[in-house]
C-alpha positions, 0 to 999 in steps of 0.5 A, a space after each residue: 318376821 317374829 311370826 315367821 320365826 315362831 312358825 319355823 321353830 314350831 315346824 322344826 320342833 315337830 320334825 325333830 319329834 317325828 324324827 326322834 320317834 322314828 329313831 326310837 322305833 328303829 332301835 326297837 326293831 334292832 333290839 327286839 329282832 332283826 329285819 328279815 325275821 319276825 320282830 320279837 317283844 318280851 313281856 314278863 310274867 308273875 313270879 309264880 309262873 302264871 300269865 293272865 290276859 284278855 282277848 277282844 276283837 272287832 271293837 272300834 265303834 266309838 263306844 256304840 253297839 255295846 262296845 262301852 259295856 263290853 269294855 266295862 266288863 273287861 275292866 272288872 274281869 281284868 281287875 279280878 284276874 290281875 291281867 298282864 295285857 290285852 290282845 286284840 284280834 283286829 278290826 280295831 277301827 270301824 268302818 275304814 281304819 284310821 285316816 292318819 296317825 292324828 285321826 280322832 277315832 283313835 281317841 274316840 274308839 280306844 283311849 276314851 273307851 278302855 279307861 278301867 285301871 286294869 286295862 291300862 296295860 299293853 294292848 297287842 294288836 293285829 290288823 283286820 280287813 277294816 283296818 286295811 280300808 284305812 291308812 295302815 301305816 297310821 296304826 303302825 305309827 310310833 305316834 300312836 304310842 306317844 298318844 297312848 303307851 299301851 298301843 302295840 301294833 305291827 303287821 306281824 311279830 312274836 311276843 315272848 312271855 316266858 312260858 308262851 310264845 305268841 305269833 301275831 300273823 297278818 292275814 288280810 293279804 291272804 284273802 283273795 276276795 279283797 283283791 278280786 271282789 273289792 266292790 265299793 271298798 278300797 284297801 291300802 296294800 302299800 307294804 304288801 306288794 308284790 302280794 305273792 312275795 309278801 305272803 311267801 315271805 310271811 309264811 316262811 317267817 312264821 314257820 321259822 319262828 315256830 320251829 325256833 320256839 322252845 316255849 311251853 305253849 304256842 299261840 297264834 293270833 290273827 284276824 281271820 278264822 281258819 275254822 268257824 261256824 260263823 258268818 264268814 265261814 272258813 278262810 280257805 286260803 289260810 286252811 291251805 297255806 297257814 294251817 299245815 305250818 301250825 299243825 306241823 309245829 304243834 300250835 296249841 291255840 289259834 285265836 282270831 276275830 272277824 266273825 262278830 261272835 265268840 266261839 270254840 272249835 276243837 280240832 279232830 287232828 292230833 299234833 304231829 309230835 304229840 299224839 295226845 295234843 290238838 289245836 283249839 280254835 278260839 274266836 273272840 270278835 264280840 267287842 261291839 256289833 254282833 250278828 244274831 242267828 248266823 251260825 252253822 250249828 252242825 259245824 264239825 268240832 263246834 263246842 260253843 258259839 255265842 252270837 252276841 257281844 263278849 270277850 275271852 280271858 286266858 290263864 296260863 301256867 306251865 301245865 295248864 291253860 284255862 279259857 273262859 268266855 264272858 258275855 256283855 254283862 260279864 256272865 261266864 257262859 262257857 269255859 274249857 281247860 287244857 293240861 300240857 303234860 297230859 294234853 287233856 281237855 275239859 269243856 264246861 
């Protein structure tokens, strides 16, 4: 009887813990944003009005394929820049996401790898197609935040950091081939059906959030590229459905992963409300395994491409954005700047 009693108490305690986490998550939703619109989080910036952060994508391989080396350099650069947070562009766990919220892969590919003091900040994540091959709800579970308080992951949301609004967009459900040519892979589409309604609602939410934003800078973060010179080529579904919304609302930067490289493509189209402004496309998908030589060198607007591991840092002030590209050794390969008042661009 004592054994049964102990088991019952343990079960009750576990259930209460899960219930408490669910209540906390629900209250967070109610505080940060109401249902039916993109959930909103706030992140403070430095007193001087500047913001520094790192961007990495396509990383979760238990330290292999130079993931640990990239993490080490991120720690060094993060300390030098005194970063506020890290943004992940998806494909957080290879090859097939997480099996559950208790999957040891979360510890092996995230907690045990990004251990530098400077990286003990919030990680704002989006889901990639490899994450959709696992249990999507596991990555969204508040249990992960109990394991590591850095982890923030929703399908889509807004991060308000005073001078900038980040719009995190769930792009995997947009891509037709995952539905028409699944091949040997299966995807967890729970929570996204019916697909057409999910996409339509998502686009409406993004458009509303962008229109309501009064931030100096507007940055969209997603997994799939709209424009790329890399292996996967342009994501036509996003070019047709999402890009017009971004252009209409004067988005400054579109940041993605998916292609295992780091690159910069500049738009040839001027912003609607600011003829001197234009959108820049940044790929940061070099967090681990990279491809060699798979690049369209004649891609229109291509300013920089590195088919190897690396990551990106971004420094923002009310009038300036400085974007720097690092390789696996922490060497600066390329950088460019944007100046908000004049909307000038400088590439080096």
